[in-house]
mmCIF file of the N, C-alpha and C atoms, coordinates in Angstrom:
data_MODEL
# 
_entry.id   MODEL 
# 
loop_
_atom_site.group_PDB 
_atom_site.id 
_atom_site.type_symbol 
_atom_site.label_atom_id 
_atom_site.label_alt_id 
_atom_site.label_comp_id 
_atom_site.label_asym_id 
_atom_site.label_entity_id 
_atom_site.label_seq_id 
_atom_site.pdbx_PDB_ins_code 
_atom_site.Cartn_x 
_atom_site.Cartn_y 
_atom_site.Cartn_z 
_atom_site.occupancy 
_atom_site.B_iso_or_equiv 
_atom_site.pdbx_formal_charge 
_atom_site.auth_seq_id 
_atom_site.auth_comp_id 
_atom_site.auth_asym_id 
_atom_site.auth_atom_id 
_atom_site.pdbx_PDB_model_num 
ATOM 1   N N  . ARG A 1 1  ? -59.882 19.128 69.434 1.00 0.00 ? 1  ARG A N  1 
ATOM 2   C CA . ARG A 1 1  ? -59.171 20.350 69.096 1.00 0.00 ? 1  ARG A CA 1 
ATOM 3   C C  . ARG A 1 1  ? -58.973 20.449 67.596 1.00 0.00 ? 1  ARG A C  1 
ATOM 4   N N  . THR A 1 2  ? -58.562 19.330 67.000 1.00 0.00 ? 2  THR A N  1 
ATOM 5   C CA . THR A 1 2  ? -58.313 19.327 65.561 1.00 0.00 ? 2  THR A CA 1 
ATOM 6   C C  . THR A 1 2  ? -59.591 19.617 64.784 1.00 0.00 ? 2  THR A C  1 
ATOM 7   N N  . HIS A 1 3  ? -60.674 18.941 65.161 1.00 0.00 ? 3  HIS A N  1 
ATOM 8   C CA . HIS A 1 3  ? -61.934 19.126 64.439 1.00 0.00 ? 3  HIS A CA 1 
ATOM 9   C C  . HIS A 1 3  ? -62.443 20.563 64.581 1.00 0.00 ? 3  HIS A C  1 
ATOM 10  N N  . LEU A 1 4  ? -62.370 21.097 65.779 1.00 0.00 ? 4  LEU A N  1 
ATOM 11  C CA . LEU A 1 4  ? -62.799 22.483 65.981 1.00 0.00 ? 4  LEU A CA 1 
ATOM 12  C C  . LEU A 1 4  ? -61.935 23.436 65.167 1.00 0.00 ? 4  LEU A C  1 
ATOM 13  N N  . GLY A 1 5  ? -60.636 23.185 65.118 1.00 0.00 ? 5  GLY A N  1 
ATOM 14  C CA . GLY A 1 5  ? -59.744 24.010 64.303 1.00 0.00 ? 5  GLY A CA 1 
ATOM 15  C C  . GLY A 1 5  ? -60.130 23.986 62.836 1.00 0.00 ? 5  GLY A C  1 
ATOM 16  N N  . VAL A 1 6  ? -60.470 22.802 62.333 1.00 0.00 ? 6  VAL A N  1 
ATOM 17  C CA . VAL A 1 6  ? -60.902 22.671 60.932 1.00 0.00 ? 6  VAL A CA 1 
ATOM 18  C C  . VAL A 1 6  ? -62.178 23.473 60.701 1.00 0.00 ? 6  VAL A C  1 
ATOM 19  N N  . LEU A 1 7  ? -63.136 23.335 61.597 1.00 0.00 ? 7  LEU A N  1 
ATOM 20  C CA . LEU A 1 7  ? -64.402 24.062 61.442 1.00 0.00 ? 7  LEU A CA 1 
ATOM 21  C C  . LEU A 1 7  ? -64.193 25.574 61.482 1.00 0.00 ? 7  LEU A C  1 
ATOM 22  N N  . LEU A 1 8  ? -63.343 26.034 62.387 1.00 0.00 ? 8  LEU A N  1 
ATOM 23  C CA . LEU A 1 8  ? -63.074 27.472 62.463 1.00 0.00 ? 8  LEU A CA 1 
ATOM 24  C C  . LEU A 1 8  ? -62.350 27.972 61.219 1.00 0.00 ? 8  LEU A C  1 
ATOM 25  N N  . ARG A 1 9  ? -61.400 27.198 60.707 1.00 0.00 ? 9  ARG A N  1 
ATOM 26  C CA . ARG A 1 9  ? -60.709 27.610 59.477 1.00 0.00 ? 9  ARG A CA 1 
ATOM 27  C C  . ARG A 1 9  ? -61.684 27.675 58.307 1.00 0.00 ? 9  ARG A C  1 
ATOM 28  N N  . GLN A 1 10 ? -62.638 26.752 58.246 1.00 0.00 ? 10 GLN A N  1 
ATOM 29  C CA . GLN A 1 10 ? -63.643 26.790 57.185 1.00 0.00 ? 10 GLN A CA 1 
ATOM 30  C C  . GLN A 1 10 ? -64.523 28.029 57.315 1.00 0.00 ? 10 GLN A C  1 
ATOM 31  N N  . ALA A 1 11 ? -64.859 28.383 58.542 1.00 0.00 ? 11 ALA A N  1 
ATOM 32  C CA . ALA A 1 11 ? -65.748 29.522 58.769 1.00 0.00 ? 11 ALA A CA 1 
ATOM 33  C C  . ALA A 1 11 ? -65.034 30.864 58.698 1.00 0.00 ? 11 ALA A C  1 
ATOM 34  N N  . LEU A 1 12 ? -63.777 30.906 59.167 1.00 0.00 ? 12 LEU A N  1 
ATOM 35  C CA . LEU A 1 12 ? -63.095 32.188 59.333 1.00 0.00 ? 12 LEU A CA 1 
ATOM 36  C C  . LEU A 1 12 ? -61.854 32.357 58.480 1.00 0.00 ? 12 LEU A C  1 
ATOM 37  N N  . GLY A 1 13 ? -61.375 31.282 57.883 1.00 0.00 ? 13 GLY A N  1 
ATOM 38  C CA . GLY A 1 13 ? -60.150 31.345 57.102 1.00 0.00 ? 13 GLY A CA 1 
ATOM 39  C C  . GLY A 1 13 ? -58.940 30.957 57.940 1.00 0.00 ? 13 GLY A C  1 
ATOM 40  N N  . GLU A 1 14 ? -57.816 30.821 57.257 1.00 0.00 ? 14 GLU A N  1 
ATOM 41  C CA . GLU A 1 14 ? -56.555 30.443 57.908 1.00 0.00 ? 14 GLU A CA 1 
ATOM 42  C C  . GLU A 1 14 ? -55.994 31.612 58.708 1.00 0.00 ? 14 GLU A C  1 
ATOM 43  N N  . GLY A 1 15 ? -55.208 31.299 59.695 1.00 0.00 ? 15 GLY A N  1 
ATOM 44  C CA . GLY A 1 15 ? -54.513 32.346 60.436 1.00 0.00 ? 15 GLY A CA 1 
ATOM 45  C C  . GLY A 1 15 ? -54.374 32.004 61.899 1.00 0.00 ? 15 GLY A C  1 
ATOM 46  N N  . PRO A 1 16 ? -53.497 32.731 62.572 1.00 0.00 ? 16 PRO A N  1 
ATOM 47  C CA . PRO A 1 16 ? -53.255 32.445 63.986 1.00 0.00 ? 16 PRO A CA 1 
ATOM 48  C C  . PRO A 1 16 ? -54.481 32.670 64.864 1.00 0.00 ? 16 PRO A C  1 
ATOM 49  N N  . ARG A 1 17 ? -55.376 33.562 64.454 1.00 0.00 ? 17 ARG A N  1 
ATOM 50  C CA . ARG A 1 17 ? -56.546 33.806 65.305 1.00 0.00 ? 17 ARG A CA 1 
ATOM 51  C C  . ARG A 1 17 ? -57.445 32.587 65.378 1.00 0.00 ? 17 ARG A C  1 
ATOM 52  N N  . THR A 1 18 ? -57.511 31.779 64.298 1.00 0.00 ? 18 THR A N  1 
ATOM 53  C CA . THR A 1 18 ? -58.352 30.584 64.358 1.00 0.00 ? 18 THR A CA 1 
ATOM 54  C C  . THR A 1 18 ? -57.783 29.573 65.347 1.00 0.00 ? 18 THR A C  1 
ATOM 55  N N  . GLU A 1 19 ? -56.466 29.480 65.426 1.00 0.00 ? 19 GLU A N  1 
ATOM 56  C CA . GLU A 1 19 ? -55.841 28.579 66.399 1.00 0.00 ? 19 GLU A CA 1 
ATOM 57  C C  . GLU A 1 19 ? -56.123 29.069 67.819 1.00 0.00 ? 19 GLU A C  1 
ATOM 58  N N  . TYR A 1 20 ? -55.998 30.371 68.028 1.00 0.00 ? 20 TYR A N  1 
ATOM 59  C CA . TYR A 1 20 ? -56.290 30.945 69.343 1.00 0.00 ? 20 TYR A CA 1 
ATOM 60  C C  . TYR A 1 20 ? -57.752 30.704 69.719 1.00 0.00 ? 20 TYR A C  1 
ATOM 61  N N  . LEU A 1 21 ? -58.659 30.965 68.782 1.00 0.00 ? 21 LEU A N  1 
ATOM 62  C CA . LEU A 1 21 ? -60.081 30.809 69.072 1.00 0.00 ? 21 LEU A CA 1 
ATOM 63  C C  . LEU A 1 21 ? -60.439 29.368 69.387 1.00 0.00 ? 21 LEU A C  1 
ATOM 64  N N  . ALA A 1 22 ? -59.817 28.411 68.712 1.00 0.00 ? 22 ALA A N  1 
ATOM 65  C CA . ALA A 1 22 ? -60.064 27.001 69.028 1.00 0.00 ? 22 ALA A CA 1 
ATOM 66  C C  . ALA A 1 22 ? -59.689 26.728 70.482 1.00 0.00 ? 22 ALA A C  1 
ATOM 67  N N  . ASP A 1 23 ? -58.530 27.197 70.897 1.00 0.00 ? 23 ASP A N  1 
ATOM 68  C CA . ASP A 1 23 ? -58.102 27.000 72.286 1.00 0.00 ? 23 ASP A CA 1 
ATOM 69  C C  . ASP A 1 23 ? -59.037 27.712 73.263 1.00 0.00 ? 23 ASP A C  1 
ATOM 70  N N  . ALA A 1 24 ? -59.422 28.931 72.938 1.00 0.00 ? 24 ALA A N  1 
ATOM 71  C CA . ALA A 1 24 ? -60.282 29.707 73.835 1.00 0.00 ? 24 ALA A CA 1 
ATOM 72  C C  . ALA A 1 24 ? -61.660 29.065 73.987 1.00 0.00 ? 24 ALA A C  1 
ATOM 73  N N  . LEU A 1 25 ? -62.228 28.590 72.886 1.00 0.00 ? 25 LEU A N  1 
ATOM 74  C CA . LEU A 1 25 ? -63.533 27.936 72.960 1.00 0.00 ? 25 LEU A CA 1 
ATOM 75  C C  . LEU A 1 25 ? -63.457 26.639 73.756 1.00 0.00 ? 25 LEU A C  1 
ATOM 76  N N  . LEU A 1 26 ? -62.411 25.866 73.542 1.00 0.00 ? 26 LEU A N  1 
ATOM 77  C CA . LEU A 1 26 ? -62.268 24.617 74.292 1.00 0.00 ? 26 LEU A CA 1 
ATOM 78  C C  . LEU A 1 26 ? -62.022 24.867 75.777 1.00 0.00 ? 26 LEU A C  1 
ATOM 79  N N  . ALA A 1 27 ? -61.329 25.938 76.106 1.00 0.00 ? 27 ALA A N  1 
ATOM 80  C CA . ALA A 1 27 ? -61.098 26.263 77.519 1.00 0.00 ? 27 ALA A CA 1 
ATOM 81  C C  . ALA A 1 27 ? -62.421 26.495 78.241 1.00 0.00 ? 27 ALA A C  1 
ATOM 82  N N  . ALA A 1 28 ? -63.379 27.071 77.533 1.00 0.00 ? 28 ALA A N  1 
ATOM 83  C CA . ALA A 1 28 ? -64.689 27.322 78.129 1.00 0.00 ? 28 ALA A CA 1 
ATOM 84  C C  . ALA A 1 28 ? -65.441 26.027 78.416 1.00 0.00 ? 28 ALA A C  1 
ATOM 85  N N  . LEU A 1 29 ? -64.998 24.923 77.818 1.00 0.00 ? 29 LEU A N  1 
ATOM 86  C CA . LEU A 1 29 ? -65.639 23.623 78.030 1.00 0.00 ? 29 LEU A CA 1 
ATOM 87  C C  . LEU A 1 29 ? -64.860 22.719 78.973 1.00 0.00 ? 29 LEU A C  1 
ATOM 88  N N  . SER A 1 30 ? -63.769 23.203 79.520 1.00 0.00 ? 30 SER A N  1 
ATOM 89  C CA . SER A 1 30 ? -62.953 22.346 80.389 1.00 0.00 ? 30 SER A CA 1 
ATOM 90  C C  . SER A 1 30 ? -63.750 21.931 81.626 1.00 0.00 ? 30 SER A C  1 
ATOM 91  N N  . ALA A 1 31 ? -63.399 20.772 82.160 1.00 0.00 ? 31 ALA A N  1 
ATOM 92  C CA . ALA A 1 31 ? -64.080 20.267 83.351 1.00 0.00 ? 31 ALA A CA 1 
ATOM 93  C C  . ALA A 1 31 ? -63.938 21.242 84.518 1.00 0.00 ? 31 ALA A C  1 
ATOM 94  N N  . GLU A 1 32 ? -62.749 21.791 84.691 1.00 0.00 ? 32 GLU A N  1 
ATOM 95  C CA . GLU A 1 32 ? -62.516 22.728 85.794 1.00 0.00 ? 32 GLU A CA 1 
ATOM 96  C C  . GLU A 1 32 ? -63.413 23.961 85.664 1.00 0.00 ? 32 GLU A C  1 
ATOM 97  N N  . HIS A 1 33 ? -63.486 24.505 84.463 1.00 0.00 ? 33 HIS A N  1 
ATOM 98  C CA . HIS A 1 33 ? -64.316 25.693 84.235 1.00 0.00 ? 33 HIS A CA 1 
ATOM 99  C C  . HIS A 1 33 ? -65.797 25.360 84.416 1.00 0.00 ? 33 HIS A C  1 
ATOM 100 N N  . PHE A 1 34 ? -66.214 24.217 83.887 1.00 0.00 ? 34 PHE A N  1 
ATOM 101 C CA . PHE A 1 34 ? -67.601 23.782 84.013 1.00 0.00 ? 34 PHE A CA 1 
ATOM 102 C C  . PHE A 1 34 ? -67.988 23.631 85.488 1.00 0.00 ? 34 PHE A C  1 
ATOM 103 N N  . LEU A 1 35 ? -67.147 22.955 86.268 1.00 0.00 ? 35 LEU A N  1 
ATOM 104 C CA . LEU A 1 35 ? -67.448 22.768 87.686 1.00 0.00 ? 35 LEU A CA 1 
ATOM 105 C C  . LEU A 1 35 ? -67.463 24.097 88.440 1.00 0.00 ? 35 LEU A C  1 
ATOM 106 N N  . HIS A 1 36 ? -66.586 25.007 88.070 1.00 0.00 ? 36 HIS A N  1 
ATOM 107 C CA . HIS A 1 36 ? -66.597 26.333 88.699 1.00 0.00 ? 36 HIS A CA 1 
ATOM 108 C C  . HIS A 1 36 ? -67.924 27.041 88.422 1.00 0.00 ? 36 HIS A C  1 
ATOM 109 N N  . GLN A 1 37 ? -68.375 26.974 87.183 1.00 0.00 ? 37 GLN A N  1 
ATOM 110 C CA . GLN A 1 37 ? -69.640 27.629 86.849 1.00 0.00 ? 37 GLN A CA 1 
ATOM 111 C C  . GLN A 1 37 ? -70.813 26.979 87.577 1.00 0.00 ? 37 GLN A C  1 
ATOM 112 N N  . ARG A 1 38 ? -70.808 25.652 87.627 1.00 0.00 ? 38 ARG A N  1 
ATOM 113 C CA . ARG A 1 38 ? -71.933 24.941 88.249 1.00 0.00 ? 38 ARG A CA 1 
ATOM 114 C C  . ARG A 1 38 ? -71.906 25.037 89.769 1.00 0.00 ? 38 ARG A C  1 
ATOM 115 N N  . ARG A 1 39 ? -70.776 24.731 90.363 1.00 0.00 ? 39 ARG A N  1 
ATOM 116 C CA . ARG A 1 39 ? -70.696 24.664 91.831 1.00 0.00 ? 39 ARG A CA 1 
ATOM 117 C C  . ARG A 1 39 ? -70.321 26.004 92.456 1.00 0.00 ? 39 ARG A C  1 
ATOM 118 N N  . GLY A 1 40 ? -69.318 26.632 91.914 1.00 0.00 ? 40 GLY A N  1 
ATOM 119 C CA . GLY A 1 40 ? -68.837 27.888 92.488 1.00 0.00 ? 40 GLY A CA 1 
ATOM 120 C C  . GLY A 1 40 ? -69.748 29.063 92.215 1.00 0.00 ? 40 GLY A C  1 
ATOM 121 N N  . ARG A 1 41 ? -70.303 29.090 91.016 1.00 0.00 ? 41 ARG A N  1 
ATOM 122 C CA . ARG A 1 41 ? -71.158 30.226 90.632 1.00 0.00 ? 41 ARG A CA 1 
ATOM 123 C C  . ARG A 1 41 ? -72.636 29.896 90.690 1.00 0.00 ? 41 ARG A C  1 
ATOM 124 N N  . GLY A 1 42 ? -72.978 28.620 90.877 1.00 0.00 ? 42 GLY A N  1 
ATOM 125 C CA . GLY A 1 42 ? -74.375 28.215 91.020 1.00 0.00 ? 42 GLY A CA 1 
ATOM 126 C C  . GLY A 1 42 ? -75.194 28.266 89.740 1.00 0.00 ? 42 GLY A C  1 
ATOM 127 N N  . MET A 1 43 ? -74.533 28.212 88.597 1.00 0.00 ? 43 MET A N  1 
ATOM 128 C CA . MET A 1 43 ? -75.262 28.259 87.324 1.00 0.00 ? 43 MET A CA 1 
ATOM 129 C C  . MET A 1 43 ? -75.905 26.905 87.032 1.00 0.00 ? 43 MET A C  1 
ATOM 130 N N  . ASP A 1 44 ? -77.131 26.948 86.515 1.00 0.00 ? 44 ASP A N  1 
ATOM 131 C CA . ASP A 1 44 ? -77.749 25.685 86.114 1.00 0.00 ? 44 ASP A CA 1 
ATOM 132 C C  . ASP A 1 44 ? -77.221 25.277 84.739 1.00 0.00 ? 44 ASP A C  1 
ATOM 133 N N  . LEU A 1 45 ? -77.481 24.037 84.382 1.00 0.00 ? 45 LEU A N  1 
ATOM 134 C CA . LEU A 1 45 ? -76.936 23.491 83.148 1.00 0.00 ? 45 LEU A CA 1 
ATOM 135 C C  . LEU A 1 45 ? -77.407 24.274 81.925 1.00 0.00 ? 45 LEU A C  1 
ATOM 136 N N  . GLU A 1 46 ? -78.647 24.703 81.913 1.00 0.00 ? 46 GLU A N  1 
ATOM 137 C CA . GLU A 1 46 ? -79.172 25.453 80.771 1.00 0.00 ? 46 GLU A CA 1 
ATOM 138 C C  . GLU A 1 46 ? -78.447 26.786 80.600 1.00 0.00 ? 46 GLU A C  1 
ATOM 139 N N  . THR A 1 47 ? -78.119 27.443 81.693 1.00 0.00 ? 47 THR A N  1 
ATOM 140 C CA . THR A 1 47 ? -77.389 28.709 81.624 1.00 0.00 ? 47 THR A CA 1 
ATOM 141 C C  . THR A 1 47 ? -75.998 28.507 81.039 1.00 0.00 ? 47 THR A C  1 
ATOM 142 N N  . VAL A 1 48 ? -75.318 27.451 81.486 1.00 0.00 ? 48 VAL A N  1 
ATOM 143 C CA . VAL A 1 48 ? -73.986 27.148 80.958 1.00 0.00 ? 48 VAL A CA 1 
ATOM 144 C C  . VAL A 1 48 ? -74.073 26.826 79.467 1.00 0.00 ? 48 VAL A C  1 
ATOM 145 N N  . ARG A 1 49 ? -75.035 25.996 79.100 1.00 0.00 ? 49 ARG A N  1 
ATOM 146 C CA . ARG A 1 49 ? -75.209 25.621 77.693 1.00 0.00 ? 49 ARG A CA 1 
ATOM 147 C C  . ARG A 1 49 ? -75.513 26.851 76.841 1.00 0.00 ? 49 ARG A C  1 
ATOM 148 N N  . ALA A 1 50 ? -76.432 27.680 77.284 1.00 0.00 ? 50 ALA A N  1 
ATOM 149 C CA . ALA A 1 50 ? -76.798 28.880 76.531 1.00 0.00 ? 50 ALA A CA 1 
ATOM 150 C C  . ALA A 1 50 ? -75.616 29.839 76.416 1.00 0.00 ? 50 ALA A C  1 
ATOM 151 N N  . GLY A 1 51 ? -74.827 29.933 77.464 1.00 0.00 ? 51 GLY A N  1 
ATOM 152 C CA . GLY A 1 51 ? -73.651 30.798 77.424 1.00 0.00 ? 51 GLY A CA 1 
ATOM 153 C C  . GLY A 1 51 ? -72.630 30.325 76.408 1.00 0.00 ? 51 GLY A C  1 
ATOM 154 N N  . TRP A 1 52 ? -72.411 29.009 76.348 1.00 0.00 ? 52 TRP A N  1 
ATOM 155 C CA . TRP A 1 52 ? -71.448 28.493 75.375 1.00 0.00 ? 52 TRP A CA 1 
ATOM 156 C C  . TRP A 1 52 ? -71.958 28.702 73.952 1.00 0.00 ? 52 TRP A C  1 
ATOM 157 N N  . HIS A 1 53 ? -73.249 28.500 73.742 1.00 0.00 ? 53 HIS A N  1 
ATOM 158 C CA . HIS A 1 53 ? -73.821 28.757 72.414 1.00 0.00 ? 53 HIS A CA 1 
ATOM 159 C C  . HIS A 1 53 ? -73.673 30.229 72.036 1.00 0.00 ? 53 HIS A C  1 
ATOM 160 N N  . ALA A 1 54 ? -73.890 31.120 72.987 1.00 0.00 ? 54 ALA A N  1 
ATOM 161 C CA . ALA A 1 54 ? -73.736 32.555 72.722 1.00 0.00 ? 54 ALA A CA 1 
ATOM 162 C C  . ALA A 1 54 ? -72.286 32.896 72.397 1.00 0.00 ? 54 ALA A C  1 
ATOM 163 N N  . LEU A 1 55 ? -71.350 32.287 73.116 1.00 0.00 ? 55 LEU A N  1 
ATOM 164 C CA . LEU A 1 55 ? -69.930 32.524 72.858 1.00 0.00 ? 55 LEU A CA 1 
ATOM 165 C C  . LEU A 1 55 ? -69.553 32.066 71.453 1.00 0.00 ? 55 LEU A C  1 
ATOM 166 N N  . ALA A 1 56 ? -69.951 30.852 71.104 1.00 0.00 ? 56 ALA A N  1 
ATOM 167 C CA . ALA A 1 56 ? -69.647 30.335 69.767 1.00 0.00 ? 56 ALA A CA 1 
ATOM 168 C C  . ALA A 1 56 ? -70.309 31.194 68.693 1.00 0.00 ? 56 ALA A C  1 
ATOM 169 N N  . GLY A 1 57 ? -71.552 31.598 68.924 1.00 0.00 ? 57 GLY A N  1 
ATOM 170 C CA . GLY A 1 57 ? -72.249 32.450 67.964 1.00 0.00 ? 57 GLY A CA 1 
ATOM 171 C C  . GLY A 1 57 ? -71.583 33.803 67.802 1.00 0.00 ? 57 GLY A C  1 
ATOM 172 N N  . ALA A 1 58 ? -71.083 34.350 68.900 1.00 0.00 ? 58 ALA A N  1 
ATOM 173 C CA . ALA A 1 58 ? -70.395 35.642 68.825 1.00 0.00 ? 58 ALA A CA 1 
ATOM 174 C C  . ALA A 1 58 ? -69.111 35.527 68.026 1.00 0.00 ? 58 ALA A C  1 
ATOM 175 N N  . VAL A 1 59 ? -68.378 34.445 68.226 1.00 0.00 ? 59 VAL A N  1 
ATOM 176 C CA . VAL A 1 59 ? -67.138 34.239 67.472 1.00 0.00 ? 59 VAL A CA 1 
ATOM 177 C C  . VAL A 1 59 ? -67.447 34.105 65.988 1.00 0.00 ? 59 VAL A C  1 
ATOM 178 N N  . LEU A 1 60 ? -68.412 33.291 65.654 1.00 0.00 ? 60 LEU A N  1 
ATOM 179 C CA . LEU A 1 60 ? -68.725 33.068 64.240 1.00 0.00 ? 60 LEU A CA 1 
ATOM 180 C C  . LEU A 1 60 ? -69.439 34.256 63.619 1.00 0.00 ? 60 LEU A C  1 
ATOM 181 N N  . GLY A 1 61 ? -70.293 34.916 64.385 1.00 0.00 ? 61 GLY A N  1 
ATOM 182 C CA . GLY A 1 61 ? -71.025 36.056 63.863 1.00 0.00 ? 61 GLY A CA 1 
ATOM 183 C C  . GLY A 1 61 ? -70.153 37.266 63.614 1.00 0.00 ? 61 GLY A C  1 
ATOM 184 N N  . SER A 1 62 ? -69.067 37.376 64.357 1.00 0.00 ? 62 SER A N  1 
ATOM 185 C CA . SER A 1 62 ? -68.183 38.530 64.203 1.00 0.00 ? 62 SER A CA 1 
ATOM 186 C C  . SER A 1 62 ? -67.023 38.239 63.273 1.00 0.00 ? 62 SER A C  1 
ATOM 187 N N  . GLY A 1 63 ? -66.982 37.026 62.756 1.00 0.00 ? 63 GLY A N  1 
ATOM 188 C CA . GLY A 1 63 ? -65.833 36.647 61.949 1.00 0.00 ? 63 GLY A CA 1 
ATOM 189 C C  . GLY A 1 63 ? -64.593 36.453 62.802 1.00 0.00 ? 63 GLY A C  1 
ATOM 190 N N  . GLY A 1 64 ? -64.805 36.281 64.121 1.00 0.00 ? 64 GLY A N  1 
ATOM 191 C CA . GLY A 1 64 ? -63.692 36.057 65.026 1.00 0.00 ? 64 GLY A CA 1 
ATOM 192 C C  . GLY A 1 64 ? -62.879 37.295 65.337 1.00 0.00 ? 64 GLY A C  1 
ATOM 193 N N  . ARG A 1 65 ? -63.396 38.459 65.000 1.00 0.00 ? 65 ARG A N  1 
ATOM 194 C CA . ARG A 1 65 ? -62.642 39.704 65.225 1.00 0.00 ? 65 ARG A CA 1 
ATOM 195 C C  . ARG A 1 65 ? -62.958 40.290 66.579 1.00 0.00 ? 65 ARG A C  1 
# 
């Protein structure tokens, strides 16, 4: 969490949104969410990986707005 927060602050600047985004990005990687996507939704590992990369890219590409 700390490292991701540092990286987001470097990319987006200081502010409450960077703290929120760190939490939101990490939530997408939680074991519960991962298992739901894999078992409950039937997503393969590549789909989950590509989705997380797209999410991170959208956050960084939009400046987190």
